[in-house]
Backbone as CSV, one residue per row, in Angstrom:
resi,resn,N_x,N_y,N_z,CA_x,CA_y,CA_z,C_x,C_y,C_z
1,MET,41.535,-6.548,51.309,41.574,-6.392,49.832,40.907,-5.390,49.181
2,LEU,39.798,-4.976,49.673,39.086,-3.817,49.230,39.702,-2.453,49.603
3,ASP,40.330,-2.494,50.802,41.144,-1.389,50.930,42.205,-0.968,50.022
4,ALA,42.921,-2.137,50.023,44.184,-1.984,48.902,43.724,-1.485,47.628
5,ALA,42.338,-2.166,46.965,41.978,-1.558,45.800,41.615,-0.244,45.701
6,VAL,41.003,0.266,46.684,40.450,1.665,46.456,41.765,2.586,46.664
7,GLU,42.692,2.087,47.708,43.893,2.960,47.949,44.591,3.025,46.630
8,SER,44.342,1.900,45.683,45.062,2.018,44.644,44.319,2.791,43.417
9,GLY,43.373,3.117,43.411,42.706,4.019,42.617,41.419,3.203,42.051
10,VAL,40.683,2.126,42.516,39.792,1.482,42.119,38.460,2.236,42.434
11,THR,37.296,2.578,41.418,36.264,3.409,41.772,34.973,2.643,41.394
12,PHE,35.433,1.331,41.102,34.162,0.383,40.324,33.967,-0.826,41.099
13,PHE,33.034,-1.317,41.722,32.757,-2.703,42.169,32.084,-3.356,41.627
14,ASP,31.878,-4.427,41.069,30.877,-5.405,40.550,30.508,-6.486,41.599
15,THR,29.271,-6.629,41.776,28.819,-7.640,42.736,27.729,-8.434,42.133
16,ALA,26.728,-9.084,42.835,25.714,-9.719,42.288,25.015,-10.273,43.639
17,ASP,23.482,-10.111,43.279,22.741,-10.714,44.638,23.217,-12.251,44.731
18,VAL,23.438,-13.111,43.633,23.710,-14.539,44.091,25.231,-14.792,44.479
19,TYR,25.985,-13.663,44.768,27.435,-13.997,45.204,27.400,-14.078,46.656
20,GLY,27.598,-15.524,47.175,27.515,-15.640,48.435,25.986,-15.495,49.185
21,ASP,24.963,-15.506,48.149,23.572,-15.381,48.370,23.348,-14.242,48.954
22,GLY,24.249,-12.889,48.784,23.864,-11.617,49.162,25.115,-11.291,50.237
23,ARG,25.908,-12.223,50.774,27.293,-11.748,51.583,27.986,-10.639,50.648
24,SER,28.371,-10.919,49.551,29.061,-9.957,48.798,28.652,-8.610,48.872
25,GLU,27.425,-8.435,48.544,26.704,-7.039,48.562,26.741,-6.537,50.046
26,GLN,26.499,-7.326,50.880,26.454,-6.913,52.287,27.962,-6.400,53.052
27,THR,29.105,-7.140,52.452,30.560,-6.991,52.498,30.758,-5.539,51.902
28,ILE,30.463,-5.497,50.963,30.686,-3.990,50.138,29.881,-2.953,51.024
29,ALA,28.665,-3.060,51.237,27.928,-2.090,51.951,28.643,-1.608,53.434
30,ALA,29.330,-2.730,54.093,29.950,-2.369,55.397,31.143,-1.614,55.161
31,PHE,31.661,-2.135,54.187,33.145,-1.481,53.894,32.995,0.080,53.467
32,LEU,31.727,0.246,52.691,31.657,1.719,52.127,31.125,2.624,53.458
33,ARG,30.407,2.130,54.154,29.882,2.789,55.239,30.868,3.141,56.420
34,ASP,31.809,2.463,56.273,32.895,2.897,57.456,33.430,3.871,56.479
35,ARG,33.450,4.250,55.323,34.324,5.177,54.383,33.340,6.200,53.479
36,PRO,32.794,6.930,54.204,32.043,7.653,53.454,32.472,8.653,52.567
37,ASP,33.833,8.844,52.398,34.475,9.897,51.723,34.819,9.256,50.344
38,LEU,34.714,7.957,50.357,34.996,7.195,48.957,33.909,7.568,48.154
39,ASN,34.183,7.595,46.652,33.336,7.838,45.638,33.305,6.480,44.844
40,VAL,32.749,5.458,45.174,32.744,4.263,44.528,31.476,3.899,43.699
41,PHE,31.365,3.446,42.574,30.271,3.215,42.158,30.169,1.737,41.952
42,VAL,28.780,1.322,42.591,28.747,-0.334,42.694,27.599,-0.832,41.677
43,ALA,28.173,-1.909,41.006,27.232,-2.373,39.976,26.964,-3.766,40.599
44,THR,25.585,-4.223,40.623,24.988,-5.545,40.978,24.259,-5.927,39.952
45,LYS,23.869,-7.252,40.155,23.245,-8.081,39.111,22.057,-8.819,39.561
46,MET,21.057,-9.307,39.058,19.892,-10.074,39.490,19.622,-11.104,38.379
47,GLY,18.973,-12.252,39.022,18.366,-13.096,38.164,18.612,-14.323,38.202
48,ARG,19.900,-14.533,39.046,20.252,-15.986,38.850,20.009,-16.754,40.169
49,ARG,19.238,-16.155,40.920,18.671,-16.901,42.223,17.556,-17.670,41.758
50,VAL,16.922,-17.616,40.928,15.682,-18.414,40.607,15.944,-19.461,39.325
51,GLU,14.982,-20.179,39.129,15.068,-21.092,37.701,15.051,-20.154,36.311
52,GLN,16.062,-20.649,35.818,16.483,-19.700,34.309,15.455,-20.097,33.688
53,ILE,14.352,-19.510,33.618,13.288,-19.314,32.514,12.825,-18.148,32.206
54,PRO,12.368,-17.667,31.050,11.962,-16.202,31.002,11.006,-15.856,31.179
55,ALA,9.985,-16.743,32.097,8.858,-16.288,32.818,9.211,-15.753,34.015
56,ASN,10.179,-16.087,34.695,10.594,-15.491,35.682,11.171,-14.165,35.805
57,TYR,11.362,-13.376,34.542,11.869,-12.047,34.366,10.791,-11.093,34.477
58,VAL,10.188,-10.818,35.352,9.073,-9.797,35.283,9.121,-8.992,36.464
59,LEU,8.200,-7.713,36.328,8.442,-6.729,37.299,8.285,-7.036,38.645
60,ASP,7.418,-7.871,38.933,7.273,-8.013,40.407,8.376,-8.734,41.016
61,ASN,9.186,-9.704,40.272,10.266,-10.394,40.718,11.410,-9.270,40.710
62,PHE,11.385,-8.541,39.584,12.445,-7.416,39.693,12.298,-6.340,40.837
63,ARG,11.196,-6.118,41.372,11.037,-5.408,42.253,11.592,-5.916,43.835
64,ALA,11.320,-7.246,43.653,11.757,-8.026,45.043,13.281,-8.135,45.131
65,TRP,13.769,-8.531,43.905,15.335,-8.668,43.882,15.927,-7.259,44.023
66,ASN,15.625,-6.391,43.545,15.928,-4.976,43.875,16.111,-4.603,45.105
67,ASP,14.644,-4.764,45.855,14.723,-4.427,47.388,15.490,-5.358,48.192
68,ARG,15.850,-6.604,47.941,16.683,-7.347,48.501,18.114,-6.727,48.456
69,SER,18.457,-6.191,47.003,19.727,-5.920,46.925,20.028,-4.519,47.406
70,ARG,18.853,-3.620,47.574,19.028,-2.329,48.117,19.159,-2.392,49.672
71,ARG,18.773,-3.446,50.216,18.898,-3.466,51.673,20.254,-4.046,51.890
72,ASN,20.792,-5.084,50.993,22.266,-5.645,51.305,23.170,-4.614,51.301
73,LEU,22.974,-3.565,50.273,23.951,-2.617,50.072,23.625,-1.505,50.872
74,GLY,22.583,-1.165,51.634,22.107,-0.178,52.474,21.909,0.972,51.617
75,VAL,21.553,0.978,50.627,21.200,2.226,49.593,19.726,2.281,49.361
76,ASP,19.289,3.672,48.807,18.004,3.390,48.599,17.692,3.479,46.939
77,ARG,18.761,3.814,46.372,18.915,3.493,44.874,20.223,2.992,44.524
78,LEU,20.029,1.889,43.615,21.319,1.006,43.246,21.763,1.821,41.926
79,ASP,22.985,2.023,42.214,23.711,2.650,40.871,23.377,2.155,39.449
80,LEU,23.464,0.729,39.317,23.331,0.075,38.309,22.895,-1.631,38.491
81,VAL,21.996,-1.866,37.840,21.428,-3.553,38.004,21.706,-3.873,36.796
82,GLN,22.357,-5.104,36.762,22.471,-5.764,35.478,21.828,-7.266,35.385
83,LEU,20.913,-7.424,34.419,20.273,-8.697,34.069,21.511,-9.750,34.343
84,HIS,21.676,-10.733,34.889,22.793,-11.500,35.249,22.807,-12.667,34.294
85,CYS,23.114,-12.575,32.756,23.206,-13.773,32.182,22.030,-14.534,31.767
86,PRO,20.929,-13.799,31.713,19.466,-14.458,31.719,19.304,-15.382,30.405
87,PRO,18.146,-16.043,30.418,18.026,-17.050,29.022,17.800,-15.792,27.736
88,THR,18.336,-16.413,26.624,18.523,-15.693,25.395,17.247,-15.018,25.064
89,PRO,16.148,-15.539,25.171,14.933,-14.945,24.774,14.502,-13.686,25.743
90,VAL,15.153,-13.815,26.743,14.765,-12.186,27.510,15.215,-11.131,27.089
91,TYR,16.541,-11.049,26.135,16.886,-9.920,25.601,16.026,-9.346,24.529
92,SER,15.300,-10.060,24.158,14.142,-9.650,23.062,12.884,-9.524,23.404
93,SER,12.546,-9.221,24.931,11.416,-9.234,25.513,11.162,-7.574,25.693
94,ASP,10.060,-6.991,24.944,9.820,-5.554,25.346,9.152,-5.514,26.575
95,GLU,8.367,-6.364,27.355,8.031,-6.352,28.633,9.020,-6.243,29.774
96,VAL,10.252,-6.972,29.453,11.537,-7.172,30.316,11.995,-5.567,30.322
97,PHE,12.070,-4.991,29.205,12.946,-3.742,29.424,11.785,-2.592,29.687
98,ASP,10.709,-2.740,29.380,9.573,-1.729,30.006,9.475,-1.779,31.540
99,ALA,9.805,-3.119,32.111,9.659,-3.621,33.495,11.046,-2.395,34.228
100,LEU,12.184,-2.781,33.388,13.391,-1.996,33.986,13.276,-0.586,33.944
101,ASP,12.691,-0.084,32.928,12.442,1.649,32.611,11.297,1.820,33.797
102,THR,10.384,0.890,34.482,9.693,1.262,35.550,10.489,1.249,36.767
103,LEU,11.433,0.724,37.046,12.362,0.586,38.082,13.242,1.582,38.243
104,VAL,13.583,2.420,37.081,14.251,3.622,37.088,13.287,4.623,37.472
105,ASP,11.939,4.674,36.719,11.161,5.487,37.213,10.641,5.629,38.835
106,GLU,10.548,4.615,39.297,10.523,4.237,40.550,11.505,4.516,41.549
107,GLU,12.685,5.072,41.026,13.969,5.222,41.608,14.342,4.229,42.288
108,ARG,14.280,2.664,42.186,14.741,1.960,42.799,16.422,1.693,42.265
109,ILE,16.633,2.048,41.011,17.638,1.947,40.498,18.283,3.365,39.480
110,ALA,19.408,3.426,39.337,19.562,4.711,38.611,19.650,4.517,36.981
111,SER,20.225,3.101,36.905,20.174,2.774,35.398,20.369,1.239,35.508
112,TYR,20.384,0.720,34.276,20.358,-0.748,34.088,21.054,-1.107,33.075
113,GLY,21.796,-2.412,32.949,22.464,-3.160,31.979,22.201,-4.274,31.883
114,VAL,22.989,-5.219,31.055,22.807,-6.433,30.761,24.321,-7.493,31.118
115,SER,24.259,-8.549,31.384,25.569,-9.203,31.338,25.194,-10.502,30.378
116,VAL,25.963,-10.686,29.621,25.875,-11.452,28.438,26.809,-12.682,28.066
117,GLU,26.296,-13.815,27.673,27.012,-14.978,27.264,27.871,-14.472,25.933
118,THR,26.978,-14.309,24.784,27.262,-14.354,23.464,27.182,-12.546,22.788
119,CYS,27.917,-12.644,21.792,28.015,-11.419,21.275,26.516,-11.020,20.534
120,ALA,25.760,-12.223,19.988,24.632,-11.937,19.503,23.741,-11.211,20.557
121,GLU,23.604,-11.772,21.880,22.945,-11.359,23.006,23.244,-9.972,23.063
122,ALA,24.620,-9.456,23.266,24.819,-8.235,23.315,24.488,-7.263,22.264
123,LEU,24.708,-7.668,21.189,24.006,-6.718,20.037,22.474,-6.382,20.213
124,THR,21.905,-7.183,20.572,20.463,-7.226,20.974,20.072,-6.237,22.033
125,ALA,20.669,-6.460,23.126,20.759,-5.413,24.101,21.329,-3.979,23.696
126,ILE,22.327,-3.943,23.048,22.855,-2.474,22.780,21.393,-1.773,21.919
127,ALA,20.759,-2.403,21.026,19.852,-1.822,20.263,18.772,-1.354,21.219
128,ARG,18.593,-1.640,22.493,17.774,-1.093,23.074,17.839,0.290,23.673
129,PRO,16.978,1.163,23.663,17.397,2.769,23.869,18.127,3.092,25.398
130,ASN,17.540,2.173,26.459,17.818,2.681,27.686,18.845,1.652,28.285
131,VAL,19.428,0.718,27.714,20.485,0.002,28.051,21.747,0.999,28.487
132,ALA,22.266,0.770,29.585,23.634,1.614,30.134,24.727,0.811,29.869
133,SER,24.696,-0.404,30.238,26.093,-1.089,29.880,25.966,-2.528,29.490
134,VAL,26.929,-3.059,28.935,26.820,-4.572,28.589,28.040,-4.965,29.333
135,GLN,27.938,-6.162,30.157,29.065,-6.934,30.677,29.309,-8.066,29.529
136,ILE,30.493,-8.363,29.301,30.559,-9.340,28.243,32.074,-10.021,28.535
137,ILE,32.383,-11.222,28.349,33.794,-11.697,28.508,34.663,-11.007,27.214
138,LEU,35.870,-10.638,27.803,36.678,-9.912,27.050,38.166,-10.317,27.373
139,ASN,39.034,-10.822,26.568,40.356,-11.100,26.947,41.014,-11.852,25.611
140,ALA,42.544,-11.949,25.764,43.104,-12.258,24.693,42.887,-13.563,24.264
141,PHE,41.950,-14.270,24.869,41.634,-15.493,24.067,39.956,-15.654,23.837
142,ARG,39.594,-14.488,23.770,37.992,-14.212,23.576,38.103,-12.882,22.721
143,MET,38.256,-12.987,21.485,38.565,-11.656,20.864,37.389,-11.171,19.832
144,LYS,36.311,-12.207,19.808,35.311,-11.803,18.902,34.650,-10.537,19.240
145,PRO,34.293,-10.125,20.452,33.567,-8.667,20.788,34.133,-7.554,20.169
146,LEU,35.438,-7.668,19.750,36.140,-6.634,19.069,35.496,-6.391,17.698
147,LEU,34.897,-7.276,17.067,34.458,-7.205,15.765,33.225,-6.377,15.506
148,GLU,32.281,-6.601,16.621,31.012,-5.789,16.094,30.497,-5.276,17.580
149,VAL,30.852,-5.716,18.797,29.978,-5.442,19.793,30.618,-4.259,20.419
150,LEU,31.959,-4.184,20.549,32.589,-2.734,21.115,32.246,-1.574,19.888
151,PRO,32.319,-1.499,18.866,31.890,-0.624,18.002,30.585,-0.367,17.983
152,ALA,29.770,-1.331,18.177,28.371,-0.960,18.277,27.968,-0.089,19.760
153,ALA,28.628,-0.427,20.912,28.409,-0.051,22.269,29.109,1.214,21.870
154,GLU,30.140,1.764,21.449,30.493,3.009,21.270,29.778,4.250,20.719
155,GLN,29.379,3.338,19.583,28.483,4.318,18.635,26.780,4.763,19.470
156,ALA,26.449,3.419,20.237,25.203,3.962,20.809,25.413,4.585,22.277
157,GLY,26.773,4.801,22.719,27.064,5.260,24.114,26.780,4.454,25.292
158,VAL,26.818,2.988,24.994,26.698,1.966,25.936,28.128,1.657,26.603
159,ALA,28.064,1.587,27.717,29.582,0.920,28.592,29.737,-0.339,28.400
160,ILE,30.886,-0.736,28.069,31.395,-2.174,27.894,32.150,-2.571,29.499
161,ILE,31.617,-3.372,30.202,32.484,-3.929,31.212,32.988,-4.897,31.143
162,ALA,34.426,-5.297,30.762,34.895,-6.394,30.188,35.169,-7.472,31.634
163,ARG,34.846,-8.508,31.416,34.817,-9.609,32.501,35.883,-10.692,32.112
164,VAL,36.110,-11.621,33.209,37.048,-12.625,32.965,38.296,-12.050,31.748
165,PRO,38.851,-11.178,32.414,40.160,-10.913,31.599,41.114,-11.721,31.758
166,LEU,41.289,-12.461,32.269,42.387,-13.506,32.556,42.017,-14.754,32.135
167,ALA,40.743,-15.018,31.641,40.256,-16.218,31.172,40.676,-17.550,32.521
168,SER,39.817,-16.905,33.270,39.920,-17.707,34.701,41.281,-17.998,35.291
169,GLY,42.290,-17.106,35.037,43.686,-17.401,35.477,44.417,-17.979,34.498
170,LEU,44.021,-18.396,33.434,45.222,-19.056,32.540,45.967,-17.851,32.236
171,LEU,45.726,-16.805,31.789,46.451,-15.698,31.221,47.352,-15.160,32.404
172,SER,47.451,-15.602,33.454,48.329,-15.131,34.372,49.502,-15.960,34.306
173,GLY,49.619,-17.143,33.517,50.707,-17.738,33.474,51.050,-18.878,34.654
174,LYS,50.414,-18.662,35.458,50.720,-19.737,36.706,50.467,-21.178,36.522
175,TYR,49.562,-21.583,35.668,49.027,-22.954,35.747,49.687,-23.686,34.688
176,THR,49.989,-25.003,35.141,50.338,-26.043,34.208,49.511,-27.042,33.825
177,LYS,49.823,-28.167,33.027,48.877,-29.252,32.780,48.629,-29.970,33.975
178,ASP,49.590,-30.012,34.997,49.588,-30.682,36.217,48.760,-29.941,37.045
179,THR,48.373,-28.498,37.290,47.677,-28.024,38.183,46.221,-28.807,38.745
180,VAL,46.053,-28.469,39.924,44.751,-29.224,40.184,44.047,-28.287,41.132
181,PHE,42.863,-27.981,41.014,42.074,-27.042,41.319,40.995,-27.738,42.166
182,PRO,40.643,-27.020,43.446,39.690,-27.620,44.356,38.376,-28.299,43.593
183,ALA,37.856,-29.153,44.128,36.629,-29.792,43.717,35.394,-28.789,43.410
184,ASN,35.289,-27.872,44.724,34.093,-26.946,44.375,34.549,-25.741,43.760
185,ASP,35.629,-25.870,42.853,35.970,-24.590,41.833,35.554,-24.806,40.359
186,HIS,35.214,-23.737,39.852,34.182,-24.061,38.304,35.477,-24.533,37.405
187,ARG,36.712,-24.294,37.874,37.689,-24.861,36.824,37.809,-26.239,36.983
188,THR,37.182,-27.054,38.214,37.074,-28.328,38.080,35.808,-28.790,37.678
189,TYR,34.736,-28.297,38.096,33.593,-28.892,37.959,32.738,-28.381,36.478
190,ASN,33.155,-27.083,36.117,32.458,-26.879,34.775,33.460,-26.741,33.590
191,ARG,34.323,-27.648,33.259,35.074,-27.535,32.142,34.467,-27.685,30.973
192,HIS,33.342,-28.489,31.094,32.469,-28.755,29.796,31.012,-28.148,29.800
193,GLY,30.947,-27.216,30.839,29.760,-26.744,30.904,28.581,-27.484,31.519
194,GLU,28.944,-28.472,32.781,28.442,-28.925,33.571,27.011,-27.952,34.368
195,SER,27.768,-27.017,34.647,27.087,-26.517,35.576,26.243,-24.921,34.940
196,PHE,27.142,-24.296,34.232,26.647,-22.998,33.623,27.261,-23.012,32.222
197,ASP,27.111,-21.785,31.598,27.815,-21.623,30.469,29.287,-21.902,30.472
198,GLN,29.665,-23.003,29.608,31.237,-23.249,29.379,32.281,-22.110,29.427
199,GLY,31.434,-21.330,28.658,32.363,-19.911,28.268,32.980,-19.299,29.579
200,GLU,32.298,-19.467,30.621,32.731,-18.728,31.905,34.010,-19.522,32.480
201,THR,34.524,-20.742,32.131,35.611,-21.278,32.634,36.627,-21.414,31.600
202,PHE,37.694,-20.920,31.768,38.871,-20.868,30.897,38.502,-20.156,29.541
203,SER,37.541,-19.212,29.270,36.899,-18.752,28.347,36.279,-19.641,27.245
204,GLY,36.234,-20.959,27.826,35.678,-22.145,26.902,36.657,-22.965,26.080
205,VAL,38.075,-22.473,26.409,39.081,-22.937,25.788,39.513,-24.225,26.424
206,ASP,39.515,-25.544,25.946,40.100,-26.626,26.722,41.377,-26.361,27.511
207,TYR,41.700,-26.909,28.565,42.501,-26.740,29.606,44.074,-26.826,28.721
208,GLU,44.056,-27.945,28.291,45.532,-28.002,27.750,46.070,-27.413,26.457
209,THR,45.182,-26.935,25.777,45.265,-25.844,24.897,45.500,-24.659,25.416
210,GLY,44.775,-24.325,26.571,44.871,-22.838,27.120,46.021,-22.690,27.815
211,VAL,46.601,-24.024,28.482,47.946,-23.927,29.123,49.036,-23.519,28.061
212,GLU,48.916,-24.334,27.092,50.149,-24.182,26.063,50.423,-22.741,25.362
213,ALA,49.114,-22.201,25.009,48.883,-20.701,24.606,49.215,-19.585,25.661
214,ALA,48.860,-19.968,26.960,49.232,-19.182,28.061,50.629,-18.896,28.234
215,ALA,51.419,-19.876,28.144,52.929,-19.751,28.145,53.477,-19.289,26.958
216,GLU,52.936,-19.456,25.737,53.381,-18.431,24.800,52.798,-16.974,25.005
217,PHE,52.005,-16.761,25.495,51.512,-15.227,25.653,52.183,-14.785,27.032
218,ALA,52.735,-15.504,27.866,53.365,-14.926,29.080,54.999,-14.401,28.400
219,ALA,55.261,-15.186,27.249,56.714,-14.624,26.883,56.568,-13.498,26.367
220,LEU,55.358,-12.975,26.105,55.516,-11.577,25.241,55.285,-10.641,26.346
221,ALA,55.441,-10.795,27.650,55.195,-9.709,28.642,56.358,-8.795,28.458
222,PRO,56.204,-7.449,28.160,57.537,-6.629,28.263,58.095,-6.704,29.493
223,GLU,59.285,-5.756,29.668,59.724,-5.999,30.871,59.048,-4.766,31.918
224,GLY,59.106,-5.323,33.209,57.979,-4.781,33.801,56.708,-5.129,34.085
225,TYR,56.426,-5.750,33.252,55.004,-6.534,33.339,54.997,-8.063,33.867
226,THR,54.010,-8.215,34.563,53.680,-9.547,34.788,52.789,-10.253,33.454
227,PRO,52.701,-11.445,33.562,51.640,-12.195,32.373,50.416,-11.490,32.606
228,ALA,49.877,-11.523,33.950,48.577,-11.071,34.407,48.249,-9.555,33.787
229,GLN,49.153,-8.777,34.157,49.243,-7.374,33.642,49.372,-7.125,32.408
230,LEU,50.024,-7.978,31.502,49.942,-7.726,30.001,48.748,-8.271,29.590
231,ALA,47.694,-9.070,30.159,46.521,-9.278,29.760,45.611,-8.382,30.216
232,LEU,45.824,-7.891,31.235,44.808,-6.683,31.397,45.296,-5.684,30.872
233,ARG,46.532,-5.169,30.523,46.768,-3.983,29.603,45.957,-3.976,28.265
234,TRP,45.984,-5.210,27.725,45.559,-5.899,26.615,43.868,-5.350,26.190
235,VAL,43.231,-5.705,27.437,41.843,-5.280,27.456,41.856,-3.970,27.702
236,VAL,42.522,-3.133,28.353,42.412,-1.719,28.781,42.749,-1.147,27.331
237,GLN,43.462,-1.464,26.290,43.778,-0.744,25.246,42.817,-0.927,24.005
238,GLN,41.767,-1.638,24.253,40.913,-1.712,23.353,40.030,-0.950,23.060
239,PRO,39.692,-0.040,22.175,38.621,1.198,21.867,37.327,0.383,22.512
240,GLY,36.615,1.339,23.315,35.152,1.214,23.583,35.135,0.323,24.908
241,VAL,36.179,-0.040,25.506,36.279,-0.505,26.983,35.936,0.457,27.989
242,THR,35.049,0.333,28.879,34.858,1.280,29.630,35.706,1.033,31.318
243,THR,35.451,-0.280,31.725,36.189,-0.718,32.738,36.318,-2.339,32.726
244,VAL,37.336,-2.728,33.572,37.604,-4.155,33.214,37.528,-4.648,34.967
245,ILE,36.968,-5.588,35.009,36.725,-6.173,36.276,37.593,-7.544,36.818
246,PRO,38.803,-7.522,37.060,39.437,-8.724,37.466,39.284,-8.904,38.810
247,GLY,39.341,-10.248,39.149,38.958,-10.491,40.438,40.303,-10.531,41.217
248,ALA,40.197,-10.587,42.672,41.585,-10.450,43.380,41.192,-11.163,44.728
249,ARG,42.102,-11.839,44.947,42.012,-12.768,46.280,42.880,-12.356,47.446
250,SER,43.550,-11.216,46.898,44.573,-10.831,48.168,44.639,-9.259,47.986
251,PRO,45.404,-8.454,48.957,45.751,-6.867,48.719,46.800,-7.033,47.611
252,GLU,47.844,-8.132,47.421,48.622,-8.058,46.538,48.299,-8.287,45.301
253,GLN,47.411,-8.887,45.007,46.572,-9.132,43.655,45.899,-7.985,43.287
254,ALA,45.147,-7.247,44.280,44.378,-6.132,44.147,45.362,-4.934,43.573
255,ARG,46.564,-4.704,44.188,47.369,-3.597,43.791,48.178,-3.799,42.643
256,ALA,48.397,-5.330,42.299,49.205,-5.873,40.922,48.165,-5.302,39.862
257,ASN,46.802,-5.791,40.113,46.048,-5.472,38.948,45.780,-4.093,38.558
258,THR,45.628,-3.151,39.744,45.435,-1.429,39.273,46.935,-1.026,38.948
259,ALA,47.914,-1.443,39.284,49.312,-1.002,38.641,49.180,-0.947,37.302
260,THR,48.265,-2.054,36.736,48.577,-2.273,35.144,48.325,-0.797,34.262
261,ALA,47.241,0.022,35.022,46.872,1.398,34.348,48.004,2.396,34.154
262,ALA,49.137,2.122,35.245,50.087,2.933,34.610,51.244,2.414,33.964
263,LEU,51.049,1.142,33.501,52.116,0.575,32.459,52.122,1.401,31.015
264,PRO,53.364,1.355,30.504,52.999,2.158,28.977,52.315,0.997,28.140
265,PRO,51.655,1.571,27.367,50.897,0.891,26.509,51.558,-0.002,25.630
266,LEU,50.883,-1.137,25.364,51.523,-2.430,24.576,51.828,-1.729,23.267
267,SER,52.936,-2.147,22.524,53.315,-1.961,21.078,52.635,-2.390,20.127
268,GLU,52.638,-1.905,19.086,51.857,-2.538,17.767,52.302,-4.141,17.566
269,GLU,53.529,-4.498,17.882,54.177,-5.567,17.745,53.878,-6.499,18.374
270,THR,53.776,-6.052,19.775,53.207,-7.054,20.901,51.847,-7.386,20.532
271,LEU,50.952,-6.312,20.179,49.503,-6.672,20.057,49.349,-7.596,18.840
272,ALA,50.194,-7.410,17.776,50.336,-8.553,16.662,50.494,-9.951,17.147
273,ALA,51.293,-9.982,18.017,51.817,-11.224,18.428,50.660,-11.869,19.279
274,ILE,49.756,-10.918,20.104,48.929,-11.724,20.893,47.884,-12.105,20.018
275,ARG,47.518,-11.354,18.950,46.486,-11.828,17.908,46.880,-13.107,17.106
276,ASP,48.215,-13.140,16.876,48.552,-14.456,16.001,48.460,-15.733,16.916
277,ILE,48.549,-15.577,18.428,48.222,-16.862,19.358,47.039,-16.980,19.106
278,TYR,46.151,-16.289,19.337,44.512,-16.202,19.131,44.186,-16.912,17.935
279,GLU,44.689,-16.098,16.764,44.279,-16.816,15.535,44.602,-18.502,15.509
280,ARG,46.036,-18.505,15.984,46.542,-19.970,15.403,45.767,-21.131,16.608
281,ARG,45.863,-20.621,17.780,45.419,-21.733,18.838,44.044,-21.430,19.502
282,ILE,43.194,-20.435,19.443,42.239,-20.367,20.038,41.083,-20.174,19.275
283,LYS,41.110,-19.294,18.295,39.778,-18.855,17.748,38.810,-19.975,17.148
284,GLU,39.445,-20.824,16.686,38.509,-22.224,16.365,37.492,-22.806,17.176
285,GLN,38.290,-22.525,18.572,37.427,-23.414,19.418,36.351,-22.479,20.239
286,VAL,36.495,-21.033,20.153,35.800,-20.172,20.894,34.616,-19.352,19.871
287,GLU,35.315,-18.683,18.838,34.356,-17.613,17.864,33.315,-18.162,17.507
288,GLY,32.972,-19.433,17.003,31.784,-20.081,16.582,30.710,-20.003,17.595
289,ARG,31.065,-20.116,18.939,30.240,-20.423,20.133,29.563,-19.071,20.874
290,TRP,30.488,-18.026,20.930,30.171,-16.974,21.518,30.287,-15.631,21.022
């Protein structure tokens, strides 16, 4: 899958110390070690391997977490480290961002960013002078970031990393009301936010509404587009988006994702129709929460 991605032009990998408890970082390291000619930027995250309380977001922990990720990734300095959706008060702590600046000064990391759940958290982070990036859920079922977050980031020179671009697969158009996901899949066990923020699962949209809206969305795909590519193209076209990080479970998915970049831009008519679906079916469920 990684081979297919880089052969198709992918130059940005997103991972985290908690993915596979480090195995994701180690897999990426092994892949890149065998391909020294590749120019791939690796962004990782930290903070989700401990109890989620602000008191854990301190310099000593940051050093330990970064040292572990550096070992996992086989590098002296990490390209980008993101706070991994920490408790909301963390974004307002001067001590936290002073500690992150220290990591840059110590050359443990080249730059730092944040991964957020809400637009308010994103705007708080963007106001910090040395935040390089904000990772945020952005898709055709989660449009609120377009209102303030993307303009503020663009003005501040902060990168936007768009995650969950397919709304946990809903926007691929492959699911029906009868689709059953494995018991260990967050699309089963976290539909109501039982384990982590509900917005991470189907973008916070209730499943039945999401399936109906996704079917309407899929019908808008222009000739030559799959519904998933329509969803990705919508994200790519939003002003201020730096990169989008769709997941892939196979080489074929990786190739199909990256092929989106070569597709023609969506027409104003299609963009308006997508907005209409959001306004009619989705907005009331999600915009007040995230």
